[in-house]
PyMOL Python script that loads the backbone (N, CA, C, O; Angstrom):
from pymol import cmd

cmd.read_pdbstr("""\
ATOM      1  N   MET A   1      -1.230   5.408  -1.527  1.00  0.00           N
ATOM      2  CA  MET A   1      -1.859   6.991  -1.623  1.00  0.00           C
ATOM      3  C   MET A   1      -1.458   7.871  -3.118  1.00  0.00           C
ATOM      4  O   MET A   1      -0.453   7.707  -3.810  1.00  0.00           O
ATOM      5  N   LYS A   2      -2.455   8.718  -3.313  1.00  0.00           N
ATOM      6  CA  LYS A   2      -2.621   9.646  -4.202  1.00  0.00           C
ATOM      7  C   LYS A   2      -1.137  10.085  -4.059  1.00  0.00           C
ATOM      8  O   LYS A   2      -0.568  10.420  -3.020  1.00  0.00           O
ATOM      9  N   GLU A   3      -0.419   9.989  -5.825  1.00  0.00           N
ATOM     10  CA  GLU A   3       0.852  10.472  -6.108  1.00  0.00           C
ATOM     11  C   GLU A   3       1.060  12.118  -5.753  1.00  0.00           C
ATOM     12  O   GLU A   3       0.213  13.008  -5.829  1.00  0.00           O
ATOM     13  N   GLY A   4       2.217  12.197  -5.414  1.00  0.00           N
ATOM     14  CA  GLY A   4       2.476  13.121  -4.492  1.00  0.00           C
ATOM     15  C   GLY A   4       1.792  13.821  -3.239  1.00  0.00           C
ATOM     16  O   GLY A   4       2.201  14.899  -2.808  1.00  0.00           O
ATOM     17  N   SER A   5       0.899  13.246  -2.777  1.00  0.00           N
ATOM     18  CA  SER A   5       0.291  13.018  -1.482  1.00  0.00           C
ATOM     19  C   SER A   5       1.327  13.248   0.043  1.00  0.00           C
ATOM     20  O   SER A   5       2.196  12.418   0.312  1.00  0.00           O
ATOM     21  N   ASP A   6       1.134  14.178   0.721  1.00  0.00           N
ATOM     22  CA  ASP A   6       1.968  13.506   2.033  1.00  0.00           C
ATOM     23  C   ASP A   6       0.782  13.318   3.114  1.00  0.00           C
ATOM     24  O   ASP A   6       1.166  13.122   4.267  1.00  0.00           O
ATOM     25  N   ASN A   7      -0.193  13.343   2.955  1.00  0.00           N
ATOM     26  CA  ASN A   7      -1.146  13.252   3.697  1.00  0.00           C
ATOM     27  C   ASN A   7      -1.468  11.808   4.268  1.00  0.00           C
ATOM     28  O   ASN A   7      -2.626  11.627   4.646  1.00  0.00           O
ATOM     29  N   PHE A   8      -0.686  10.900   4.358  1.00  0.00           N
ATOM     30  CA  PHE A   8      -0.446   9.338   4.914  1.00  0.00           C
ATOM     31  C   PHE A   8      -0.680   9.085   5.803  1.00  0.00           C
ATOM     32  O   PHE A   8      -1.008   7.905   5.935  1.00  0.00           O
ATOM     33  N   ARG A   9      -0.690   9.877   6.919  1.00  0.00           N
ATOM     34  CA  ARG A   9      -0.716   9.972   8.441  1.00  0.00           C
ATOM     35  C   ARG A   9      -1.900  10.551   8.798  1.00  0.00           C
ATOM     36  O   ARG A   9      -1.869  10.711  10.018  1.00  0.00           O
ATOM     37  N   SER A  10      -2.747  10.874   8.419  1.00  0.00           N
ATOM     38  CA  SER A  10      -3.996  10.791   8.659  1.00  0.00           C
ATOM     39  C   SER A  10      -5.068  10.008   7.757  1.00  0.00           C
ATOM     40  O   SER A  10      -6.295  10.112   7.752  1.00  0.00           O
ATOM     41  N   SER A  11      -4.063   9.043   6.856  1.00  0.00           N
ATOM     42  CA  SER A  11      -5.119   7.929   5.682  1.00  0.00           C
ATOM     43  C   SER A  11      -6.536   7.130   6.599  1.00  0.00           C
ATOM     44  O   SER A  11      -6.650   6.705   7.748  1.00  0.00           O
ATOM     45  N   ALA A  12      -7.383   7.201   5.511  1.00  0.00           N
ATOM     46  CA  ALA A  12      -8.148   5.965   6.230  1.00  0.00           C
ATOM     47  C   ALA A  12      -7.700   4.684   5.744  1.00  0.00           C
ATOM     48  O   ALA A  12      -8.612   3.886   5.528  1.00  0.00           O
ATOM     49  N   ILE A  13      -6.564   4.297   5.524  1.00  0.00           N
ATOM     50  CA  ILE A  13      -5.968   3.217   5.227  1.00  0.00           C
ATOM     51  C   ILE A  13      -5.481   2.586   6.504  1.00  0.00           C
ATOM     52  O   ILE A  13      -5.418   1.357   6.555  1.00  0.00           O
ATOM     53  N   LYS A  14      -5.134   3.312   7.529  1.00  0.00           N
ATOM     54  CA  LYS A  14      -5.145   2.766   9.085  1.00  0.00           C
ATOM     55  C   LYS A  14      -6.075   2.217   9.328  1.00  0.00           C
ATOM     56  O   LYS A  14      -5.797   1.285  10.082  1.00  0.00           O
ATOM     57  N   GLY A  15      -7.668   2.287   8.982  1.00  0.00           N
ATOM     58  CA  GLY A  15      -8.588   1.367   9.504  1.00  0.00           C
ATOM     59  C   GLY A  15      -8.234   0.166   9.167  1.00  0.00           C
ATOM     60  O   GLY A  15      -7.932  -0.728   9.958  1.00  0.00           O
ATOM     61  N   ILE A  16      -8.271   0.043   7.209  1.00  0.00           N
ATOM     62  CA  ILE A  16      -8.212  -1.176   6.654  1.00  0.00           C
ATOM     63  C   ILE A  16      -6.679  -2.102   7.437  1.00  0.00           C
ATOM     64  O   ILE A  16      -6.770  -3.313   7.634  1.00  0.00           O
ATOM     65  N   MET A  17      -5.265  -1.266   7.835  1.00  0.00           N
ATOM     66  CA  MET A  17      -4.678  -1.978   8.166  1.00  0.00           C
ATOM     67  C   MET A  17      -4.576  -2.604   9.590  1.00  0.00           C
ATOM     68  O   MET A  17      -3.810  -3.443  10.064  1.00  0.00           O
ATOM     69  N   LYS A  18      -5.698  -1.847  10.140  1.00  0.00           N
ATOM     70  CA  LYS A  18      -6.044  -2.566  11.773  1.00  0.00           C
ATOM     71  C   LYS A  18      -6.640  -3.780  11.592  1.00  0.00           C
ATOM     72  O   LYS A  18      -6.480  -4.809  12.249  1.00  0.00           O
ATOM     73  N   ARG A  19      -7.518  -3.526  10.410  1.00  0.00           N
ATOM     74  CA  ARG A  19      -8.242  -4.747  10.549  1.00  0.00           C
ATOM     75  C   ARG A  19      -7.487  -6.048   9.991  1.00  0.00           C
ATOM     76  O   ARG A  19      -7.352  -7.108  10.603  1.00  0.00           O
ATOM     77  N   ILE A  20      -7.199  -5.863   9.193  1.00  0.00           N
ATOM     78  CA  ILE A  20      -5.908  -6.876   8.313  1.00  0.00           C
ATOM     79  C   ILE A  20      -4.826  -7.732   9.344  1.00  0.00           C
ATOM     80  O   ILE A  20      -4.556  -8.931   9.422  1.00  0.00           O
ATOM     81  N   LYS A  21      -4.298  -6.417  10.162  1.00  0.00           N
ATOM     82  CA  LYS A  21      -3.144  -6.741  11.155  1.00  0.00           C
ATOM     83  C   LYS A  21      -4.091  -7.768  12.460  1.00  0.00           C
ATOM     84  O   LYS A  21      -3.551  -8.551  13.241  1.00  0.00           O
ATOM     85  N   ALA A  22      -5.439  -7.498  12.390  1.00  0.00           N
ATOM     86  CA  ALA A  22      -6.438  -8.237  13.661  1.00  0.00           C
ATOM     87  C   ALA A  22      -6.162  -9.891  13.184  1.00  0.00           C
ATOM     88  O   ALA A  22      -5.935 -10.832  13.945  1.00  0.00           O
ATOM     89  N   LYS A  23      -6.242  -9.917  11.944  1.00  0.00           N
ATOM     90  CA  LYS A  23      -6.242 -10.900  11.450  1.00  0.00           C
ATOM     91  C   LYS A  23      -5.031 -11.864  11.596  1.00  0.00           C
ATOM     92  O   LYS A  23      -5.069 -13.023  11.182  1.00  0.00           O
ATOM     93  N   GLY A  24      -3.920 -11.290  12.231  1.00  0.00           N
ATOM     94  CA  GLY A  24      -2.506 -11.953  12.276  1.00  0.00           C
ATOM     95  C   GLY A  24      -1.565 -11.642  10.892  1.00  0.00           C
ATOM     96  O   GLY A  24      -0.408 -12.017  10.707  1.00  0.00           O
ATOM     97  N   ILE A  25      -2.411 -10.852   9.991  1.00  0.00           N
ATOM     98  CA  ILE A  25      -1.776 -10.860   8.631  1.00  0.00           C
ATOM     99  C   ILE A  25      -0.730  -9.834   8.611  1.00  0.00           C
ATOM    100  O   ILE A  25      -1.074  -8.695   8.930  1.00  0.00           O
ATOM    101  N   GLU A  26       0.665 -10.079   8.244  1.00  0.00           N
ATOM    102  CA  GLU A  26       1.800  -8.912   8.101  1.00  0.00           C
ATOM    103  C   GLU A  26       1.673  -8.243   7.074  1.00  0.00           C
ATOM    104  O   GLU A  26       1.644  -8.628   5.905  1.00  0.00           O
ATOM    105  N   VAL A  27       1.566  -6.870   7.638  1.00  0.00           N
ATOM    106  CA  VAL A  27       1.313  -5.534   6.753  1.00  0.00           C
ATOM    107  C   VAL A  27       2.494  -4.784   5.978  1.00  0.00           C
ATOM    108  O   VAL A  27       3.360  -4.490   6.802  1.00  0.00           O
ATOM    109  N   PHE A  28       2.721  -4.511   5.128  1.00  0.00           N
ATOM    110  CA  PHE A  28       3.987  -3.922   4.962  1.00  0.00           C
ATOM    111  C   PHE A  28       3.378  -2.873   3.684  1.00  0.00           C
ATOM    112  O   PHE A  28       2.558  -3.198   2.826  1.00  0.00           O
ATOM    113  N   VAL A  29       4.022  -1.583   3.843  1.00  0.00           N
ATOM    114  CA  VAL A  29       3.920  -0.598   3.323  1.00  0.00           C
ATOM    115  C   VAL A  29       4.705  -0.121   2.482  1.00  0.00           C
ATOM    116  O   VAL A  29       5.920  -0.214   2.657  1.00  0.00           O
ATOM    117  N   TYR A  30       4.131   0.543   1.298  1.00  0.00           N
ATOM    118  CA  TYR A  30       5.311   0.747   0.038  1.00  0.00           C
ATOM    119  C   TYR A  30       4.719   2.356  -0.014  1.00  0.00           C
ATOM    120  O   TYR A  30       3.719   2.795  -0.582  1.00  0.00           O
ATOM    121  N   GLU A  31       5.892   3.142   0.926  1.00  0.00           N
ATOM    122  CA  GLU A  31       5.905   4.612   0.029  1.00  0.00           C
ATOM    123  C   GLU A  31       7.117   5.025   0.132  1.00  0.00           C
ATOM    124  O   GLU A  31       7.893   4.622   0.999  1.00  0.00           O
ATOM    125  N   PRO A  32       7.293   5.562  -0.426  1.00  0.00           N
ATOM    126  CA  PRO A  32       9.145   6.080  -1.008  1.00  0.00           C
ATOM    127  C   PRO A  32       8.780   7.168  -0.548  1.00  0.00           C
ATOM    128  O   PRO A  32       9.356   7.701  -1.497  1.00  0.00           O
ATOM    129  N   GLU A  33       8.338   8.087   0.047  1.00  0.00           N
ATOM    130  CA  GLU A  33       8.223   9.411   0.358  1.00  0.00           C
ATOM    131  C   GLU A  33       8.441   9.541   2.288  1.00  0.00           C
ATOM    132  O   GLU A  33       8.654  10.570   2.931  1.00  0.00           O
ATOM    133  N   LEU A  34       8.326   8.447   2.688  1.00  0.00           N
ATOM    134  CA  LEU A  34       8.491   8.503   3.963  1.00  0.00           C
ATOM    135  C   LEU A  34       9.760   7.850   4.530  1.00  0.00           C
ATOM    136  O   LEU A  34      10.151   6.818   3.986  1.00  0.00           O
ATOM    137  N   GLN A  35      10.278   8.233   5.322  1.00  0.00           N
ATOM    138  CA  GLN A  35      11.396   8.685   5.951  1.00  0.00           C
ATOM    139  C   GLN A  35      11.899   7.403   6.785  1.00  0.00           C
ATOM    140  O   GLN A  35      12.966   6.818   6.599  1.00  0.00           O
ATOM    141  N   GLU A  36      10.723   7.020   7.933  1.00  0.00           N
ATOM    142  CA  GLU A  36      10.520   6.420   8.845  1.00  0.00           C
ATOM    143  C   GLU A  36      10.498   4.642   8.195  1.00  0.00           C
ATOM    144  O   GLU A  36      10.095   4.268   7.094  1.00  0.00           O
ATOM    145  N   ASN A  37      11.068   3.824   9.300  1.00  0.00           N
ATOM    146  CA  ASN A  37      10.765   2.458   9.017  1.00  0.00           C
ATOM    147  C   ASN A  37       9.550   1.433   9.178  1.00  0.00           C
ATOM    148  O   ASN A  37       9.388   0.273   8.802  1.00  0.00           O
ATOM    149  N   TYR A  38       8.678   2.437   9.969  1.00  0.00           N
ATOM    150  CA  TYR A  38       7.589   1.620  10.149  1.00  0.00           C
ATOM    151  C   TYR A  38       6.556   2.899   9.875  1.00  0.00           C
ATOM    152  O   TYR A  38       6.844   4.096   9.896  1.00  0.00           O
ATOM    153  N   PHE A  39       5.354   2.321   9.630  1.00  0.00           N
ATOM    154  CA  PHE A  39       3.888   3.014  10.127  1.00  0.00           C
ATOM    155  C   PHE A  39       3.439   2.646  10.434  1.00  0.00           C
ATOM    156  O   PHE A  39       3.291   1.519   9.962  1.00  0.00           O
ATOM    157  N   PHE A  40       2.628   3.007  11.573  1.00  0.00           N
ATOM    158  CA  PHE A  40       1.055   2.200  12.091  1.00  0.00           C
ATOM    159  C   PHE A  40       1.782   0.773  12.240  1.00  0.00           C
ATOM    160  O   PHE A  40       1.150  -0.195  11.816  1.00  0.00           O
ATOM    161  N   GLY A  41       2.637   0.624  12.619  1.00  0.00           N
ATOM    162  CA  GLY A  41       3.356  -0.343  13.325  1.00  0.00           C
ATOM    163  C   GLY A  41       3.861  -1.703  12.117  1.00  0.00           C
ATOM    164  O   GLY A  41       4.188  -2.887  12.203  1.00  0.00           O
ATOM    165  N   SER A  42       3.721  -0.912  11.271  1.00  0.00           N
ATOM    166  CA  SER A  42       4.315  -2.343   9.687  1.00  0.00           C
ATOM    167  C   SER A  42       5.118  -1.395   9.402  1.00  0.00           C
ATOM    168  O   SER A  42       5.166  -0.193   9.661  1.00  0.00           O
ATOM    169  N   THR A  43       5.966  -2.382   8.619  1.00  0.00           N
ATOM    170  CA  THR A  43       7.325  -2.323   8.194  1.00  0.00           C
ATOM    171  C   THR A  43       7.063  -1.404   6.509  1.00  0.00           C
ATOM    172  O   THR A  43       6.435  -1.850   5.549  1.00  0.00           O
ATOM    173  N   VAL A  44       7.742  -0.101   6.599  1.00  0.00           N
ATOM    174  CA  VAL A  44       8.035   0.467   5.575  1.00  0.00           C
ATOM    175  C   VAL A  44       8.853   0.207   4.336  1.00  0.00           C
ATOM    176  O   VAL A  44      10.071   0.319   4.469  1.00  0.00           O
ATOM    177  N   LEU A  45       8.254  -0.207   2.844  1.00  0.00           N
ATOM    178  CA  LEU A  45       9.370  -0.458   2.119  1.00  0.00           C
ATOM    179  C   LEU A  45       9.293   1.078   0.987  1.00  0.00           C
ATOM    180  O   LEU A  45       8.372   1.852   0.724  1.00  0.00           O
ATOM    181  N   SER A  46      10.898   0.992   0.492  1.00  0.00           N
ATOM    182  CA  SER A  46      10.825   2.055  -0.325  1.00  0.00           C
ATOM    183  C   SER A  46      10.942   1.527  -1.818  1.00  0.00           C
ATOM    184  O   SER A  46      11.002   2.278  -2.792  1.00  0.00           O
ATOM    185  N   ASP A  47      10.962   0.493  -1.860  1.00  0.00           N
ATOM    186  CA  ASP A  47      11.464  -0.032  -3.077  1.00  0.00           C
ATOM    187  C   ASP A  47      10.465  -1.033  -3.948  1.00  0.00           C
ATOM    188  O   ASP A  47      10.225  -2.230  -3.788  1.00  0.00           O
ATOM    189  N   ILE A  48      10.007  -0.149  -4.864  1.00  0.00           N
ATOM    190  CA  ILE A  48       8.495  -1.045  -5.342  1.00  0.00           C
ATOM    191  C   ILE A  48       8.404  -2.650  -5.596  1.00  0.00           C
ATOM    192  O   ILE A  48       7.487  -3.466  -5.511  1.00  0.00           O
ATOM    193  N   ASN A  49       9.836  -2.726  -5.961  1.00  0.00           N
ATOM    194  CA  ASN A  49      10.266  -4.309  -6.903  1.00  0.00           C
ATOM    195  C   ASN A  49      10.121  -5.106  -5.466  1.00  0.00           C
ATOM    196  O   ASN A  49       9.286  -6.005  -5.372  1.00  0.00           O
ATOM    197  N   ALA A  50      10.935  -4.758  -4.383  1.00  0.00           N
ATOM    198  CA  ALA A  50      10.687  -5.245  -3.295  1.00  0.00           C
ATOM    199  C   ALA A  50       9.340  -5.747  -2.326  1.00  0.00           C
ATOM    200  O   ALA A  50       9.156  -6.845  -1.799  1.00  0.00           O
ATOM    201  N   PHE A  51       8.455  -4.482  -2.302  1.00  0.00           N
ATOM    202  CA  PHE A  51       7.102  -4.312  -1.960  1.00  0.00           C
ATOM    203  C   PHE A  51       6.292  -5.454  -2.728  1.00  0.00           C
ATOM    204  O   PHE A  51       5.516  -6.246  -2.194  1.00  0.00           O
ATOM    205  N   LYS A  52       6.650  -5.383  -4.205  1.00  0.00           N
ATOM    206  CA  LYS A  52       5.734  -7.006  -4.831  1.00  0.00           C
ATOM    207  C   LYS A  52       6.253  -7.788  -4.659  1.00  0.00           C
ATOM    208  O   LYS A  52       5.399  -8.672  -4.586  1.00  0.00           O
ATOM    209  N   LEU A  53       7.554  -8.400  -4.447  1.00  0.00           N
ATOM    210  CA  LEU A  53       7.932  -9.504  -4.197  1.00  0.00           C
ATOM    211  C   LEU A  53       7.809  -9.853  -2.804  1.00  0.00           C
ATOM    212  O   LEU A  53       7.973 -11.073  -2.791  1.00  0.00           O
ATOM    213  N   ARG A  54       7.622  -9.482  -1.694  1.00  0.00           N
ATOM    214  CA  ARG A  54       6.939  -9.564  -0.168  1.00  0.00           C
ATOM    215  C   ARG A  54       5.380 -10.053   0.045  1.00  0.00           C
ATOM    216  O   ARG A  54       4.960 -10.866   0.868  1.00  0.00           O
ATOM    217  N   CYS A  55       4.568  -9.225  -1.064  1.00  0.00           N
ATOM    218  CA  CYS A  55       3.232  -9.167  -0.811  1.00  0.00           C
ATOM    219  C   CYS A  55       2.411 -10.152  -1.597  1.00  0.00           C
ATOM    220  O   CYS A  55       2.402 -10.173  -2.828  1.00  0.00           O
ATOM    221  N   ASP A  56       1.678 -11.018  -0.778  1.00  0.00           N
ATOM    222  CA  ASP A  56       0.460 -11.535  -1.877  1.00  0.00           C
ATOM    223  C   ASP A  56      -0.272 -10.680  -2.638  1.00  0.00           C
ATOM    224  O   ASP A  56      -0.428 -10.621  -3.857  1.00  0.00           O
ATOM    225  N   SER A  57      -0.749  -9.947  -1.632  1.00  0.00           N
ATOM    226  CA  SER A  57      -2.129  -9.225  -1.908  1.00  0.00           C
ATOM    227  C   SER A  57      -1.595  -7.694  -1.847  1.00  0.00           C
ATOM    228  O   SER A  57      -0.908  -7.420  -0.863  1.00  0.00           O
ATOM    229  N   ILE A  58      -1.878  -6.499  -2.952  1.00  0.00           N
ATOM    230  CA  ILE A  58      -1.911  -5.171  -2.759  1.00  0.00           C
ATOM    231  C   ILE A  58      -3.025  -4.566  -2.724  1.00  0.00           C
ATOM    232  O   ILE A  58      -3.810  -4.718  -3.659  1.00  0.00           O
ATOM    233  N   ILE A  59      -3.315  -3.814  -1.726  1.00  0.00           N
ATOM    234  CA  ILE A  59      -4.507  -2.992  -1.304  1.00  0.00           C
ATOM    235  C   ILE A  59      -3.632  -1.831  -1.645  1.00  0.00           C
ATOM    236  O   ILE A  59      -2.596  -1.455  -1.098  1.00  0.00           O
ATOM    237  N   ALA A  60      -4.552  -1.139  -3.107  1.00  0.00           N
ATOM    238  CA  ALA A  60      -3.914   0.288  -3.705  1.00  0.00           C
ATOM    239  C   ALA A  60      -5.321   1.245  -3.535  1.00  0.00           C
ATOM    240  O   ALA A  60      -6.506   0.950  -3.690  1.00  0.00           O
ATOM    241  N   ASN A  61      -4.660   2.509  -3.152  1.00  0.00           N
ATOM    242  CA  ASN A  61      -6.006   2.893  -3.620  1.00  0.00           C
ATOM    243  C   ASN A  61      -6.136   3.379  -4.727  1.00  0.00           C
ATOM    244  O   ASN A  61      -7.265   3.813  -4.959  1.00  0.00           O
ATOM    245  N   ARG A  62      -5.155   3.504  -5.771  1.00  0.00           N
ATOM    246  CA  ARG A  62      -5.412   3.789  -7.048  1.00  0.00           C
ATOM    247  C   ARG A  62      -4.267   2.869  -7.927  1.00  0.00           C
ATOM    248  O   ARG A  62      -3.064   2.774  -7.680  1.00  0.00           O
ATOM    249  N   MET A  63      -4.828   2.401  -8.732  1.00  0.00           N
ATOM    250  CA  MET A  63      -4.205   1.779  -9.906  1.00  0.00           C
ATOM    251  C   MET A  63      -3.004   2.902 -10.916  1.00  0.00           C
ATOM    252  O   MET A  63      -3.120   3.927 -11.589  1.00  0.00           O
ATOM    253  N   THR A  64      -1.954   2.026 -10.537  1.00  0.00           N
ATOM    254  CA  THR A  64      -0.812   3.074 -11.067  1.00  0.00           C
ATOM    255  C   THR A  64       0.087   2.007 -12.086  1.00  0.00           C
ATOM    256  O   THR A  64       0.165   0.799 -11.866  1.00  0.00           O
ATOM    257  N   GLU A  65       0.550   2.498 -12.900  1.00  0.00           N
ATOM    258  CA  GLU A  65       1.506   2.136 -13.793  1.00  0.00           C
ATOM    259  C   GLU A  65       2.697   0.581 -13.367  1.00  0.00           C
ATOM    260  O   GLU A  65       2.975  -0.542 -13.787  1.00  0.00           O
ATOM    261  N   CYS A  66       3.036   1.514 -12.308  1.00  0.00           N
ATOM    262  CA  CYS A  66       3.983   0.361 -11.570  1.00  0.00           C
ATOM    263  C   CYS A  66       3.695  -0.871 -11.162  1.00  0.00           C
ATOM    264  O   CYS A  66       4.584  -1.700 -10.969  1.00  0.00           O
ATOM    265  N   LEU A  67       2.080  -1.192 -10.941  1.00  0.00           N
ATOM    266  CA  LEU A  67       1.419  -2.086 -10.502  1.00  0.00           C
ATOM    267  C   LEU A  67       1.134  -2.891 -11.168  1.00  0.00           C
ATOM    268  O   LEU A  67       0.895  -4.016 -10.727  1.00  0.00           O
ATOM    269  N   LYS A  68       1.034  -2.474 -12.953  1.00  0.00           N
ATOM    270  CA  LYS A  68       0.437  -3.444 -13.891  1.00  0.00           C
ATOM    271  C   LYS A  68       0.640  -4.803 -14.170  1.00  0.00           C
ATOM    272  O   LYS A  68      -0.118  -5.616 -14.700  1.00  0.00           O
ATOM    273  N   ASP A  69       2.651  -5.023 -13.399  1.00  0.00           N
ATOM    274  CA  ASP A  69       2.787  -6.334 -13.414  1.00  0.00           C
ATOM    275  C   ASP A  69       2.360  -7.296 -12.499  1.00  0.00           C
ATOM    276  O   ASP A  69       2.695  -8.477 -12.583  1.00  0.00           O
ATOM    277  N   VAL A  70       1.599  -6.820 -11.585  1.00  0.00           N
ATOM    278  CA  VAL A  70       1.080  -7.520 -10.248  1.00  0.00           C
ATOM    279  C   VAL A  70      -0.630  -7.216 -10.282  1.00  0.00           C
ATOM    280  O   VAL A  70      -1.321  -7.357  -9.274  1.00  0.00           O
ATOM    281  N   GLU A  71      -0.990  -6.930 -11.150  1.00  0.00           N
ATOM    282  CA  GLU A  71      -2.377  -6.318 -11.717  1.00  0.00           C
ATOM    283  C   GLU A  71      -3.623  -7.777 -10.588  1.00  0.00           C
ATOM    284  O   GLU A  71      -4.562  -7.878  -9.799  1.00  0.00           O
ATOM    285  N   SER A  72      -2.737  -8.440 -11.286  1.00  0.00           N
ATOM    286  CA  SER A  72      -4.109 -10.005 -10.374  1.00  0.00           C
ATOM    287  C   SER A  72      -4.007  -9.725  -9.139  1.00  0.00           C
ATOM    288  O   SER A  72      -5.011  -9.977  -8.473  1.00  0.00           O
ATOM    289  N   LYS A  73      -2.955  -9.201  -8.501  1.00  0.00           N
ATOM    290  CA  LYS A  73      -2.722  -9.311  -6.686  1.00  0.00           C
ATOM    291  C   LYS A  73      -3.179  -8.390  -6.063  1.00  0.00           C
ATOM    292  O   LYS A  73      -3.232  -8.340  -4.835  1.00  0.00           O
ATOM    293  N   CYS A  74      -3.742  -7.165  -7.177  1.00  0.00           N
ATOM    294  CA  CYS A  74      -4.173  -5.949  -6.480  1.00  0.00           C
ATOM    295  C   CYS A  74      -5.745  -5.912  -6.474  1.00  0.00           C
ATOM    296  O   CYS A  74      -6.593  -6.468  -7.172  1.00  0.00           O
ATOM    297  N   PHE A  75      -5.805  -5.035  -5.411  1.00  0.00           N
ATOM    298  CA  PHE A  75      -7.272  -4.969  -5.218  1.00  0.00           C
ATOM    299  C   PHE A  75      -7.529  -2.995  -4.445  1.00  0.00           C
ATOM    300  O   PHE A  75      -7.033  -2.351  -3.520  1.00  0.00           O
ATOM    301  N   SER A  76      -8.543  -2.755  -5.489  1.00  0.00           N
ATOM    302  CA  SER A  76      -8.353  -1.388  -5.361  1.00  0.00           C
ATOM    303  C   SER A  76      -9.794  -0.467  -5.238  1.00  0.00           C
ATOM    304  O   SER A  76     -10.605  -1.391  -5.196  1.00  0.00           O
ATOM    305  N   ARG A  77     -10.426   0.506  -5.174  1.00  0.00           N
ATOM    306  CA  ARG A  77     -11.210   1.159  -5.471  1.00  0.00           C
ATOM    307  C   ARG A  77     -11.177   1.727  -6.777  1.00  0.00           C
ATOM    308  O   ARG A  77     -12.305   1.863  -7.251  1.00  0.00           O
ATOM    309  N   ASP A  78     -10.171   2.130  -7.566  1.00  0.00           N
ATOM    310  CA  ASP A  78      -9.657   2.416  -8.435  1.00  0.00           C
ATOM    311  C   ASP A  78     -10.979   1.628  -9.927  1.00  0.00           C
ATOM    312  O   ASP A  78     -10.358   1.069 -10.831  1.00  0.00           O
ATOM    313  N   LEU A  79     -11.694   1.625 -10.003  1.00  0.00           N
ATOM    314  CA  LEU A  79     -12.460   0.699 -10.967  1.00  0.00           C
ATOM    315  C   LEU A  79     -12.080   1.185 -12.450  1.00  0.00           C
ATOM    316  O   LEU A  79     -11.836   0.320 -13.292  1.00  0.00           O
ATOM    317  N   TYR A  80     -12.034   2.283 -12.728  1.00  0.00           N
ATOM    318  CA  TYR A  80     -11.530   2.535 -14.125  1.00  0.00           C
ATOM    319  C   TYR A  80      -9.985   2.800 -14.363  1.00  0.00           C
ATOM    320  O   TYR A  80      -9.618   3.054 -15.511  1.00  0.00           O
ATOM    321  N   GLY A  81      -9.283   2.764 -13.576  1.00  0.00           N
ATOM    322  CA  GLY A  81      -8.167   3.126 -13.637  1.00  0.00           C
ATOM    323  C   GLY A  81      -7.959   4.876 -14.107  1.00  0.00           C
ATOM    324  O   GLY A  81      -7.194   5.279 -14.983  1.00  0.00           O
ATOM    325  N   VAL A  82      -8.830   5.684 -13.286  1.00  0.00           N
ATOM    326  CA  VAL A  82      -8.320   6.990 -13.963  1.00  0.00           C
ATOM    327  C   VAL A  82      -8.640   7.611 -12.814  1.00  0.00           C
ATOM    328  O   VAL A  82      -9.014   8.778 -12.937  1.00  0.00           O
ATOM    329  N   ASN A  83      -8.578   6.958 -11.264  1.00  0.00           N
ATOM    330  CA  ASN A  83      -9.452   8.029  -9.837  1.00  0.00           C
ATOM    331  C   ASN A  83      -8.837   6.882  -8.879  1.00  0.00           C
ATOM    332  O   ASN A  83      -9.023   6.927  -7.663  1.00  0.00           O
TER     333      ASN A  83
END
""", "prot")
cmd.dss("prot")
cmd.show_as("cartoon", "prot")
cmd.util.cbc("prot")
cmd.orient("prot")
């Protein structure tokens, strides 16, 4: 999500999650602001390092500095690292 945003409950990511999960792939959500243990039926992780270790691929709305060390497994629409 966009840093500081709280609109994850109506996020378009739900459609992407649904398609991935339909293929039988386990999905984890990194969202430190979310207090629930599950979001849209997927485990929520609030520790970025635990998230990075558990994921083979990461779909990110925006590339951030905290993903630089796992950039090779990140997919994002943020082509230039600014949006």
